[in-house]
N, C-alpha and C positions, 0 to 999 in steps of 0.2 A: 514467528508463525509456528504453531505446533504441528506435529507430524500428521495428525488426523486432518487438519485443514489442508495441508500440502497434498495429502493423498486424495482428498476430495476434489481439489482443483485439478490435479493431474489426471484423475479419472475423467473429469468433465472435458478436459482438453483432448484426451484420447478419443472419447466419444464424438466430439465435434470434428476432429480430423477424419474419423471414419465416416461420419455422415457427409462431410464435404466430399470425400472420395466417391460416395454413392452418386453424387451429382456431377462427377467428373473433375472436381478440383483436386489438384495434387498438392498437398501441403506436407511439409517436412515437420514431423512431430517435435523434434528438438528445437527447431526455429520457433515454432508456435509456443512451446513451453517457455523458452527463453524470453520471448516477447511478453507473454502474460506475467511471468514472475518478475521480469524487469519493470513492467508497468506498475505492478503491486508494490515493488520496492520503492520506486520513485514517489508514488502516491502516499505511501506510509511515511516516507522521509519528509515530504512537504507538509503533511498533516502534523507530524510530531514537531517540526520546526515552528509551524504556526502556533501550536498550542503551548510551546515552551519558551517563546520569546515575546517580549513586550512590544508589539508592533503598533498598538493603538494607544491613544492618550489615556483611555480608561484603564488599560492594562498597566501603563506606567504608574498611574495614580494608585492602583491597587497594590502594585509591588512596593511603592514607597510606604504605604500604610502597613503592609506586612513587615517590611524592614523595621519600621518604627515600633511595631508591636513586639518584634523579636529583640529589639534593643540594639540594632546595628547602626 
């Protein structure tokens, strides 16, 4: 994740925590940031795993064709 994206997400979290405080909810900024960035990390890992492994029969067939074309 690039620094500009991190900064944008962090700013949105700070804003959300401050808005929650206006409505009487006491949220710890560090806990909220860890939860958000942890969720992003897990989602990114799951997506990358899904895209880079051959889970479906079609993906297996496509990989076999690619291997054949590469001469493996």
